[in-house]
C-alpha positions in Angstrom: 109.3 135.0 77.5 109.6 133.9 73.9 110.6 136.7 71.5 107.7 138.3 69.4 107.7 140.3 66.3 107.7 144.1 66.8 105.2 144.4 64.3 102.8 141.7 65.9 102.9 143.5 69.2 102.0 146.7 67.5 99.1 145.1 65.8 97.9 143.8 69.2 98.1 147.3 70.5 95.9 148.5 67.6 93.2 145.8 68.4 93.3 146.8 71.9 92.4 150.4 71.1 89.5 149.3 68.6 88.2 147.2 71.4 88.4 149.6 74.3 89.0 153.0 73.0 91.4 155.8 74.3 93.4 153.9 76.8 96.3 155.0 79.2 99.7 153.0 78.6 99.2 151.1 82.0 96.1 149.7 80.6 97.6 148.7 77.1 100.5 147.0 79.2 98.0 144.7 81.0 96.0 143.9 77.9 99.1 142.7 75.9 101.3 141.3 78.8 104.3 143.6 78.6 105.6 145.9 81.2 104.5 149.4 80.9 108.1 150.6 80.1 108.4 148.7 77.1 104.5 149.4 76.2 105.2 153.0 76.1 108.4 152.5 73.6 106.0 150.7 71.4 103.1 153.5 71.6 106.0 156.1 70.8 106.4 154.2 67.7 103.0 154.0 66.5 102.7 157.7 67.3 105.5 158.9 65.2 104.1 156.3 62.4 100.9 158.3 62.7 98.9 155.2 63.5 97.6 156.6 66.8 97.2 160.0 68.5 98.1 161.4 71.8 96.0 163.7 74.0 97.0 167.1 75.4 95.6 166.4 78.7 97.2 163.9 81.2 95.7 161.4 84.0 98.2 161.8 86.6 101.4 161.8 84.4 100.1 159.7 81.6 98.9 161.0 78.3 95.8 159.1 76.8 96.6 157.4 73.4 93.8 156.5 70.9 93.4 155.8 67.0 92.0 158.4 64.7 88.1 158.8 64.7 87.9 158.1 68.4 88.1 161.8 69.6 84.6 162.1 71.0 85.5 159.4 73.2 87.9 161.4 75.2 84.8 163.0 76.7 84.8 160.3 79.4 88.2 161.4 80.7 87.1 165.0 81.4 86.6 164.0 84.8 90.3 164.1 85.5 90.6 168.0 84.1 91.8 170.7 86.8 89.0 172.3 88.7 88.8 175.6 86.5 89.7 173.5 83.0 86.8 171.3 83.9 84.8 174.5 84.5 85.6 175.7 81.1 84.9 172.4 79.7 81.4 172.3 81.2 80.8 175.8 80.1 81.8 175.0 76.5 80.1 171.8 76.2 77.0 173.5 77.4 77.1 176.3 75.1 78.8 174.7 72.3 80.6 178.3 71.2 82.0 180.9 73.4 83.7 184.4 72.6 87.0 184.6 74.0 86.7 188.3 74.8 83.4 187.7 77.3 85.2 185.1 79.4 86.5 185.7 82.8 90.4 185.6 82.4 90.7 182.4 84.3 88.2 180.6 81.7 90.2 182.0 79.0 93.4 180.5 80.2 91.6 177.4 80.9 90.3 177.2 77.4 93.9 177.5 76.0 94.7 174.4 78.3 92.1 172.2 77.2 93.0 171.6 73.7 91.3 168.4 73.2 88.0 169.7 73.5 88.2 173.5 72.6 88.8 174.5 69.2 89.8 178.1 68.6 89.0 180.0 65.3 88.8 183.8 64.3 86.2 185.8 62.8 86.2 189.9 62.4 89.3 189.5 64.3 87.7 187.9 67.3 88.7 184.8 68.8 86.0 182.2 69.3 86.0 178.7 70.9 83.9 175.8 69.8 83.2 172.5 71.3 85.2 170.0 69.4 82.0 167.7 68.6 79.8 170.4 67.8 77.8 170.9 64.6 79.7 173.4 62.0 76.0 174.4 60.7 74.9 175.2 64.1 77.9 177.5 64.7 77.7 178.9 61.5 74.1 180.1 62.2 75.1 180.9 65.8 77.5 183.3 64.3 74.9 184.9 61.8 77.6 184.1 59.1 74.4 183.9 56.7 72.4 186.9 57.7 72.6 188.4 54.4 71.3 185.7 52.0 71.5 187.8 48.9 68.7 189.8 46.8 68.1 186.7 44.5 66.6 184.8 48.0 64.6 188.0 49.2 63.1 188.1 45.7 62.4 184.0 45.2 58.8 183.7 44.0 58.0 180.4 45.9 58.7 179.4 49.5 60.4 176.1 48.0 62.7 178.3 46.1 63.5 180.4 48.8 64.4 177.5 50.9 66.5 176.0 48.4 68.6 179.2 47.9 69.0 179.7 51.7 70.3 175.9 52.1 72.8 176.8 49.4 74.4 180.1 51.0 74.3 178.3 54.5 76.2 175.4 53.0 78.7 177.8 51.5 79.0 179.6 55.0 79.4 176.3 56.9 82.3 175.4 54.4 83.7 178.6 54.8 83.6 178.1 58.7 85.0 174.9 58.3 87.9 176.0 56.1 88.8 178.7 58.8 88.9 176.1 61.6 91.0 173.7 59.4 93.4 176.6 58.2 93.9 178.1 61.4 94.6 175.4 64.1 97.5 177.7 65.7 96.1 181.0 65.5 97.0 181.4 69.1 100.9 180.7 68.4 101.9 183.5 66.3 105.4 183.1 66.8 105.5 179.3 65.7 107.2 179.9 62.1 109.9 182.1 63.8 110.7 179.5 66.2 110.9 176.9 63.7 113.2 179.0 61.4 115.3 179.6 64.5 115.5 175.9 65.3 116.6 175.3 61.6 119.6 177.9 61.9 120.7 175.9 65.1 120.4 172.8 63.4 122.6 173.6 60.6 125.0 175.2 62.9 125.1 171.9 64.9 125.4 169.6 61.7 128.8 171.2 61.0 130.5 169.4 63.9 128.5 166.2 63.8 130.9 164.4 61.6 134.0 165.1 63.9 132.0 164.2 66.9 130.9 160.8 65.3 134.5 160.2 64.2 135.7 160.5 67.8 132.8 158.5 69.2 133.4 155.9 66.6 137.2 155.5 67.5 136.2 155.3 71.3 134.0 152.2 70.5 136.2 150.5 68.3 139.3 150.9 70.8 136.8 149.5 73.7 136.0 146.4 71.2 139.5 145.8 70.2 140.6 145.6 73.9 137.7 143.0 74.7 138.7 140.9 71.4 135.2 141.8 69.9 135.0 141.7 66.3 132.8 144.4 64.5 130.8 142.6 61.8 128.8 145.4 60.4 127.4 149.0 61.2 123.8 148.8 61.5 122.9 152.6 62.1 124.5 155.8 63.0 123.2 159.1 64.5 124.9 162.1 66.3 124.8 160.1 69.7 124.4 156.7 68.9 126.0 153.5 67.1 124.4 150.2 66.1 126.8 147.6 65.4 126.5 144.0 64.7 129.6 142.3 66.6 131.0 138.8 67.2 131.6 138.3 70.8 132.6 134.7 71.8 132.0 133.2 68.6 128.5 134.4 68.8 126.6 137.3 66.8 125.2 140.0 68.8 123.9 143.6 68.5 126.0 146.4 70.2 124.2 149.9 70.9 126.8 152.3 71.9 125.2 155.9 73.3 127.3 158.9 73.2 126.2 160.0 76.6 127.5 160.0 80.2 124.2 158.6 81.7 121.8 156.2 80.3 118.2 155.6 81.5 115.2 152.8 81.2 114.5 154.5 78.0 117.7 154.0 76.4 117.6 150.1 77.7 114.2 149.6 76.1 115.3 151.3 72.6 118.2 148.8 72.4 116.0 146.0 73.4 113.7 146.9 70.7 116.5 146.7 68.1 117.7 143.4 69.3 114.2 141.9 69.2 113.9 142.9 65.5 117.3 141.1 64.6 116.6 138.3 66.9 119.9 138.6 68.6 121.3 139.1 72.2 122.5 142.8 72.7 125.2 144.7 74.6 124.8 148.4 75.7 127.9 150.8 76.0 128.0 154.3 77.2 130.7 156.8 78.9 128.8 156.5 82.2 128.3 154.0 85.0 125.2 151.9 85.1 122.6 153.9 87.4 122.0 152.0 90.5 118.5 151.4 89.8 119.2 149.6 86.4 121.8 147.6 87.9 119.6 146.4 90.6 116.7 145.5 88.0 119.4 143.4 85.9 120.4 141.6 89.1 116.8 140.8 90.2 116.1 139.5 86.8 119.1 137.0 86.7 117.7 134.8 89.4 113.9 135.4 88.4 112.9 132.0 87.1 109.0 132.8 86.6 106.3 135.3 87.2 103.0 133.8 88.2 99.5 135.3 88.4 97.2 134.2 91.3 93.7 133.3 90.2 
């Protein structure tokens, strides 16, 4: 297979989303002509770049990917929700707005699980759920946010003047509701900030030993390469558990990806492949453990593979 620029592959994926809407990795893979494993790696990269989004719900073991603005199209995947979640989805879709306190305990749990479709917000210390495509003005009216429209409205002399004042007050209330929805997306997770602070402390403690670990790891890599008469040309990337080096092996430049772990899997191979693809180089992978039998078998299979055809 000819080497393709990774940026071109990403653009092909974006075009597929624009054409077919929210999709599963296997569907994208079929469209762009790559394996599901490689496609998933590119999807993860696009996700980190915030060019695409990923659903909370899953179809089997796969998440659904889509580009911003395609959220309403997720409705077609509601058929894959579990029974109680589908019941909560149908109830919310029909009513547009639900008071959490008034729901059966099983429905309350299900509403918290269907994050793609159920948006939580608070009013008067009560939790409400709105359907994700529901009209904010309608929600505002349902909650009677503008029941007191003010003395100036009541005393308005003309019908038109009263309507204009009511409209103005209603728009302010809708904006207030919208602000609540935007500013309180995580109202159900009160410990989020505490958890983030705790994680930060753990990261700081681990960072103190990172330099020593990197030095020991790098020395191991250098010893291995020296024993194989392989020359290090340059260091292309460094992290706690990974070194990326440009090397010269048998008078040919290659990329070396060394993993500081005892066991590597398919995702590690894909990651190495992508880096080599960007540099247009052959690549070599190192780790502290044996290559899993599954990967070894796949490598052996590819060695004798001359072509893959498609029957029409």
